[in-house]
N, C-alpha and C positions, 0 to 999 in steps of 0.2 A: 337768555334765563329766564324764568317765570320770575324773578323779583324784579324783574320791571313791568311787570303787566299786574302783579297786585300786592295792596299794601296792606300790614297788618301778616305778614307773613310770622310762622310759628316759628321762633328765632332759638337759639338753643341756648339759655342763660343760666349758666352754673352756679351752682351754690357757695358761698361763703362756706369754710368752716363756724363763724356764729350762725351763720343763720341755718348751718344743718342742725347745728345743736340743740340749736332752739324748736326746729320742727320736730325734730326725734322725742326733743323732750316735753316737748306739750303731749303725743302722742303717748309715748311710754307713759308719763303721769298722768294720764286719761286711761289706760287701759289699765293698770298696775299702782296706779298710787301716785301720792309723792313723796312719801316715803321710800318706797323700790325706786321710782324714775331716776332719780338723781347717780343711783348703785348702778342702774339698768344702760344708763347712760353711758356710765364709765368703761363698764365692760364690753360695751357694742364700741366706744373709741378704741379699746385696746386690741377688738376683733381687726375692726379697719389697720389701726396702725401694724397688726403682723401678717396683714396677707395686702400690701399694697399693690394696686394696679400695673401696669406700667402701659403704655398704647403705643403703638410706633407710629401715631393718624394721631391729628388735631380732630377738635369735635367740628364733626357739622354745622355750618351758617344757617341749616334752618333741620327743622325735624323730618319734612319730607316734601314731595314735589307729586308732578304728576309721574313720576317716572318713578314713583312707590307703586310696585307689584308682588303678592306674597305667593310662590308658591306651596301650596302643604302636600306633602307628603312624612310615608314612612320612609323612614333607613332601607326595609328590604323588600320596596314596590316594585324593585327590579331585580331579578336574579339571574347570576351566569351562567352558560351552562355547564352543568355537575365535574370537578376536576381541571375547571380552567384555575383554579388559584386566586380569579378576583373576588373581592369582597364587598359587600353589596352596595356599600359606603360607595366602594369606587364606581363599581356598576352605575352607580345615580349619577356620580359626577362625569362620569362621561355620558351617559343621556344627555344631560346638561347642556355640555360643550357639545355637543353634535346637533344639538334641535333646539337649546331653547336658549342658545349664547345670545344674552343681552336681553331678553324677554322681562326676565323679571329681577327684580332690584334685591327681594330676599326670598330665602327658602326655609321654609318651617319642616323642619324634619322631627315628627311624633317622636314620644320619648323613646332615645336611644342608650336609656340605661339597663341594667339587667333587672329581669321585672318575672314576678310569676304568672301574673293575666289578664286580662281585656290590653292585650297586644300592647303593655308597656305602661299601663297607669299605673299597677302594682308594682310601684320601684324597690326593689331588693338592697340598690346600692346607690346611692347622686353622685358618687365621683368619678363613677367610672364607667367606660363603653361597654357595653354586650359584646360579648369576641365573638359573635355569631355574623353582628354587623361591620366589626373593622375594629380600630382603634380611633383615638386624639386625634394620631395624625392625619386620617382620613376625613374628621371631624372638620380639623385645621384649615385643611386644606380645602373644601369650598366654603369655610368661614373668609378665608382669602379672597374669592370672587362674590360672593354676595352678605348683604347682613344676614346674622344666621338668627331664628328663632326659635327659641326651644321654650319645654317645658317645665316649669317651678311646678310638682306638682306638691299645691302645701298643704292639703286636706288631711291626706293620709297617708299610709304605705303598705306592702306587703308585708304580710305576716312573716314571713318569711326576712323579713331583713333582721340586720343585727340589732338594730331598737326593742324589735318586737323580741326574739330570744331574750335579751335582757331584762325585760318584761318578764317574760313565763318563768324566768330563773330567779327574779326581784334581784337584779345584778343592776347597778349603775353603767351608765348613763340611762340606757330605755326605761327603769324600773317604773318611774314617773310620767314616761313619756305620750301615755293612752287614758282613756276614760274608764273610769271600773266602778258599776252602779248593780245593785241589787238587781237579779231578777223582775222582781216584779212590781220596777220604778215604774211610774206614768209617764209615758212619751208618746201618748196620743197626739199630743200638739206639734209636736216636730214634723217640719212636712221633708215630706219623701219621693225619691226624685225614682224610686224604687218598688221594686214589691216585696225586699225580702223587708226580717227585722232590722229594727235598729240596734237593737241591742245582738251580739251575737256570744255564744259559747266559746271559752276556750279554757283549757288544763293547761293550768299553772302547777308551778311547786304548792301552792295555796291551796292548792286545791280545785273544782272549778269555777269558773269567774266569767264573769258577762261585761263585755268592752263595748263601746261605742263604735257601728261602720256603718255606716249613712249608703253606702255604695253596694259592698259587697262584703260577705266574710272574709273575705283575702286579704279586704283595702279596708285596714283599722286604722279610726281615724284619729289625727294628735290632738295631747291637748295643750295648747296652746293658753289654757292658767297657768299653765308651768313657762317662764320668762326661759330655764333654759331651751325651750322648745324654739322658741321666737331665731333667740339666738344663735342653734343650728341650723337652723332654715334659714335665717342671714349669712352664714356662712358660705351656703351654699349657693345664694345668690353672687355674693362675689366671686367665689370660685367660678360661677357661670361666666361673669363679664373678663374673669383672667382668660379665661379658654376662648376670647374671642365671641361672646354672642352677644346681640345686639337688641336684638324685640325677646323679654322675659315673659309669656304666657301665665299668668295663675289662672290652674286649674281648680274649678270647682271652688272657685274661693269664696262662695255665697255663702258655704257650710261652714267656714273657716272658726265661729266662735261658737261655744253650746251653752245654754244657759236655760237650764230645769223651769217651765212654767213660761214658756214665750216656744214661736217656731222656729227657732235655733239656723233664722237666715237670716240676713243680711241685719247682724246684729250694729249695733253702733261700733264695739270694740274692731269687730271684721274691718268696717272702714278706716277707722284708724289703723290701722295694721297695714292695709292697703297703702293711705297717705303716710304711714313711715317707709313701706319698702318706696317707693315713689322715691321720697327723700334721700334714699341711700342712692338710688340710682342716678339720682340729679346732682349727685354731689360726685361721687366716685365715678361717672361716665357719662359724662353730656352729653346729649343727641341720642344715648340709649332708650327705647322704647317699652314701658308698664303697657300690658292689655292683659283685661279680663276677660275669663270665661265664665258667663251667667247665664245656664239656657235657664230662664224665667220671663214671666210677663214683660213687656215694652217697657214701662214704667217707671221699673225695679229693674230692668236692666240699665236704663239709664243712669241712674243715682251712682253707677261706679265710675263717673264720668266728678265727683263731687257736687256739691252743692251747685249747679249751675245760676242762679236766680243770685244769691249770696256768693260770692264765691269765695270759699277757702281756702285752705291748704291745697292741694289738687291731688286726686287721685290718679287714675290710668290715663294715658296719652289715648289710649283707646280701649274702645267694650264691642262687641261681636255685635253684628246688627242679627240677632237671632230671629227676628220676625221676619224678616224677608225671606228666607227659602220656601217655608210655609204659604205665603203669600202670596206669593210667585206661584207656585203650584197651583193655587185656588184658583190664582188667576189667569193660569193659561189652560185649565183644565176644564173652566166655567167661560171663557170667552168674557167676563166682566171685571174693567179694571176698575170699578168703582171703587172698593176698600182699599185696594192697593193705594189709589190715587189718592183718597183720604188719608191715608194713616203717611203715606210720604208728604203731605201738605203738613201737616200736625208737628215733625220733626222740627227739633228747637236748633236755634242759634246757636253754634259752639263758640268755646274761646277760642282761640288762636293754639294752644297747643291742646286740643282736642279733635279727633276726629271717629268718625265710625271705621266700623273692620267689615267689610260690605264681603257677603260668601253665598252660592247657593248650596254646598257641598262639602261634605268633610267626614271624616273619620268615624263620626257618628249618623244617627238616624237624622231625621226634618223633623225636631222638633214643634211638640203642638205647643208647647203652654205659653207663648208667647204672643196665639193665638185670641188667649181669652181677654175676652170685652171689645174686639177687633173686628168677630167675627160669628153670626150666629152660632147657636150649636150643632143645629141641626145642617149647616154648610161644612161644620168640622167633621162632623162622621161623614156626612157624603163621599167628603174629598180621602180621609180616610178608607171608608171604604172600593173607592178607586182604587187607590195603592196597593190593596190586597187584590185586587181584579187584575194589576196592574204584575203581579209576584210579588210585589213584599210581605211585611209582615208587623207587626203594630206589637212595641213593647209598652208594660203597664206601667206605672208605681199607684203605689200606696197611700189610701187617703184618713183620715180622720176620723170618720166613722166606720173602719175595716171597710168598706170596697174598695173596690182597683178602676182605673180609668186609664184614657193612652195617653203616654208623654212622648211617644213618638213614632213615628214610621219608620221601618229599617229597609229601605229599596235603592239603587244607585240613583243617585236625578236624573241620569241621563234615560234608565227605565220608569221615574217618572213621570217623565214627557208624552211616555207611548199613546195618548190618545186624547179622550175630552171626555169629558159622561157620557158620553153618545158610544163610548168604545174606540179601542185601539185603530188608527189609521195610519197613511200615508206619512204624517207631517212630522215623523217623532226626531230626525234629525232639526230643524229647521227650527221646531217646536223649543229644543233645546239648547239652539243656537240664540234663541232671542230672549230666553230668560237668562242667559248671559251678559249679551249685549247690555240687558239693562242694571244687573250687576254690577258691570265694569262700569256705566257711565255715570251712577250714584256720587253724592257726595261721600269722599270717604278712601280710603285704601282697600284697594279689589285681594284677596286673599281665592287662590285657585287651589281647589283639590285635584291630585295629579288625576284622577277617575276620570275628571271632565274635561281632562286636555285627552284622552283617552274612548271617549264615547263608550265607558264601560259597561257591560250588561252585568242584571246579578248572579252573583259567586253563589250557586246553590253550595255547590262542591265544598265552598271554602267552611260556608255554616254547617256542612257535615264533620266535615275535619276538627275543628271550630270548639262548634254546639256553642256558641253566641250567635243571636240574630244581629248584630251589627257585623260580622262576618261576613254578612251578604254585600256590604259596599268597601271591603278591605282586601282584592286580588292582588295575590304575588305575581306579577307577568316574567315570565322566564323571555329573556332580553332578544333571545332568538325570535321566539313568538312574536312577540310586539314588532322588531325587525321587521318580520312577515307581513305582519298586516299591515306596517306603513308602505313595503314595495310594490302591494298590491291592491286595487280598487275594492275598498271596506269604506265603511263607515268609521274604523279607526283612524284612517286615510284621511278623511275628509273631514273629522272633527280638529283633528291634531291643526291642519292648515286650516281651518276658518279661526281655531282660536287661539291662531300665532296671531294672523293679520288683526282677528281684533286689536289683541295684546300689544303690539306694535305699531299701533295706529293709537291707540292711546295712551300710548306714555311718550306720543309727540306732539300732543297738542295740549297746549297751555289751559284751556277751559276746565280738563278736566283734574287741576292741582285741588287737592283733597278740602284748600281754603277757599277753591271758586264759589260764591254764592249759587245757590242751587231755590227755584221755583217751578213747583208743579201749574201743570199748563190743563187747562181741558178742552180736547176732542172728542169729546163722549166717549159711550161704556167700552166701549172697540179699541179705544188708543191709549195708551199710559202714555203720557210725554209731558217731558219738564225740560226747562233751560240751563244752561251753566253758564256762569257769567250774568250782564259783560263784565270783562277787566277792566282796567285802568287805560286802554289805546282806543276799548270800543268793541274789540272783540266778543263775539257771543254762540254757544254753540244749544241746538235743539236737536234733543234726543228725543224722535219719534217711535213708538210701537204698535205694531199691530196684534192685538192679541188674542183675536181671530181668526176662524177655518176658513173667512171672506175676503176677496181685495175688497181695498179702501181707498174712494179719495179722498184724498187729503189737501181741503185750502187754508192754507195760512193765516192768524189773524191780519187786520191790516194794520197795527204795530211790526209784523215783520215783513207782512207783501213787500215792500218796499226797496229791500234789503236785498244784494247777493248774496244764492248762496250756494255751497259747496261741499257735496257729500264728497264724506272722507273714503267711503269705503267703494266709492266708483260705481254704486247700484243703480243710483237714478239721478234725474234730470227734474229740475224746478224751474216750470215754468210759469211766470207770473204767479209765483205765490200756491202755484197747484202742481199736485203729482199723485200717480197711484200707487200705492202700499200692499206689496203683494200680501197673502197668506202669513203669519210671524214675522214677517219680515221687520228690521230696524233700519232707520235713517239715524245721521249725526250730523244735523247741518252746519255749517259755518257760517259767519257771516266775519269778516274780520273790520267791518266797520256802518256806521249808521249810515 
């Protein structure tokens, strides 16, 4: 067990009723004022009492370990043959058993509820399963084998939801759940993740009105200034825990609270509500994890851990490492690891109950906002132009001055690795695997998108059918088509085999525990290198990656050269502290003691 190698493990500390009530009251008072806070706490405690959670298992001893690895997928990434009678969630469960048994500890199934757009993120009903995917029994079957991660889409709902239907007709409870403003309201200061207007017109029984819609005209923002909205969403959170969901992903949470005259992002009330949700989880289901999804510049993203220097009530257990995907693309297409090394060296030391959620690909595009202040604009522009040359698209966002600017590149991560600034080349597969090796080795918990396991290429047919640019990276595999690819000599077969080997080696190595120390090493601009550990028994791991298309002779620094090293993947041998690293190859070197 890793507990023998590391001190200060992230232990699970259940909250007493008194501790929970004080934390909840503090946040409610801050957001709604002391006059409403006490009343809201009583309503919250009543809600909890009326919906008890019964768990058949005791809380875990620690929050995570080196075995913590998350598969990210849609409920219908895999489709059985027509007329087979097998629902997509059942097909997914079968594929997990056949190909990925014991590889992942957790599965993040992207929104599996009834929806109207955005492939699930316009939720129509939070407590039902999309009948096209399966039912709650299918969800529970996966949750019995893996820690299940699900999206709590807190910022907005579908305009087809019952709540919005209530608003249109002036009926309770949804009548006051949304933000209605005059058409000419000044919203220029509002941060925009899209190019669409903030206010979208709708037709109600009272005539034409304008409601707040941060992301699209089909995704109407909720009004958390109305505490009934918070209690509704809290009830849904409790229901998730009752259904066996143990990782709660707060989608688009940065935009939760609105206040005209501000940027309406990362407001103090938003952070207070995240702290409240954390307290609810720590109280009702100790060991469950809260993760915030905030595609924003790096320092803003870190704020969702709470105040790292003067630790107050905790916020998220994990935050998405949004800087990593675009910075890795820049690194591996330029052959220069310097910005990546500088950024990784700047990462703060985290409290024991916080860690990063590392990923390269997701259901969305490769966001570029996280690069603000890290790369010169000309490097960002050059990378985006390269993504277009490799068959991708660029999504835009609106700026306060009325202009648009790039928000993300829409391309599969596999095709983002087609080549370098010099053009496409023969190194795509190895370059892609180098990106995955870097991500898997960094401090934190890795999340692997399904299409990173299969080396999926850009799906232009899906873009034509769906109409959205992000559909390029949301292929739905027919299971027979995928089985045929895995049975033949194909890139898909090679990538899946290599990825499962990396993942299975990682989960057996104590130095990859999320709480194991990390230190960036300087091996020159062509190499990205870092150490994990040492652990309490002296065990140390060096992760060394050639980010160029040229072989590099590596000489370990004197402090490491006297150790005996073993390469986990068996690719190379270290002699007198020296070895050759082929183009885009990675080495995970382990030494048991000094």
